[in-house]
N, C-alpha and C positions, 0 to 999 in steps of 0.2 A: 478433593478440596476445590471449592469454587473460587473465582477471582476475588469476590468480596472478602471471603475468609482469609485469603492469601494477602490481600492488601492490608487488612486489619492486623495481620501478624507482622507486617513490616512497619506500619506507622502507629500501631497501638490505638489509643483513644484520641490522638491529635486530630484537630479539625483539618480536613483536606480542602485546600483552596486551589481550585483549578486555575491555571493561567488563562488570561484573556486570549493569548495567541498560542498556537500549538508549538511545542518545542521541536517538533519534527520539521526540518527544513525541506519543504517540498518545492518542486519546480512549479512555477506559475503556469496556469492553464489559461491562455488568452486566445479567444476566438476573435480574430480581427477581420477575417474575411466572411462575407455573407455566404459564400458557397465553398467553404473549406471542405476538403475531402474528408469523409468519415474516417478514412485510414489515418489521417493526421491527428484527429481527435483521439483515436485509440492509441496512437503513439505517445501522445501527451499523457494519457492515463497510465500507460506502461511506465513512463518516467516517474510518475508519482508513486506507483506501486514499488518500483525498484528503490526509490528513496526511502519509503516506509520500511521495506525489507532490511535495508542497510541500517536504519535506525534501530530496529528491534534486534538485529544481530549484535550491534554494539552495546545496546542496553543489556542484553543477556549476559554479556561478559562481566558486567558489574555485579551479577548475582551468581557467579560460579560457585560460591560457597553455600548457596541455598539452592539445592538441587530442585526442589519443588518449584520455586520461582523461575529458575533458569529454564526448566523444561517448558513451562507455560509460555514464557516469552519467546523461546525458540519455536513453539507451536504457532504463535501469532505470526512470527516472521515467515514461517512456511506457508501460512494462509496468504500472506502478501505475495509470496512467490507464485502461488497458485493463481491468484488474481492476475498477476503479470502474464502468466502463460495463457489464460483465457483471453485477455486483451490482445495478446500476440496473434492468437488464432483469428479473432474477430477482425483485427487489422488486415491480416492476409486475405480473409474472405471479402472484406470491404474493398480492398484494392483489386481483387479479381473481378468483383462486380462492376467497379468503375471502368475497368478496361473493357469488359463485355459490353457495357452500355455505350461507351465511346466508339467501339468498333461496330456497333449495330447488331450484335448477336442476340 
C-alpha cells in the first residue's frame, strides 16, 4: 500500500487542505555568524531531525489501531533517526577538520 492509498483510506473523499505552517515544532535554524563552524550547522540539523523523529513517534501512537498506518509512520520516524545519525557523523568529521585546519595539519 502506498502513502496516497493510505491517506485516502483515512480521509476518504474529503478535500485535504494543507496548513500554511507545519504542525511539527522544529527548532529554528539561524545562522547569525558569517563564519559559523560547519559542525554547528550540522548540530542544528540534528536538532531538527530529532524533533521530527519525536513528532512521528507521537503521531504513530494515534494510529495504533491501524497497523498499516502505524507501521508507515514508524518507518518515517526511523528515517528521521537515520538522518540524525548521518548529521552526527558529518558534525564529528567537520569538527575534526576544523581542528586539523586550526592546528596547521
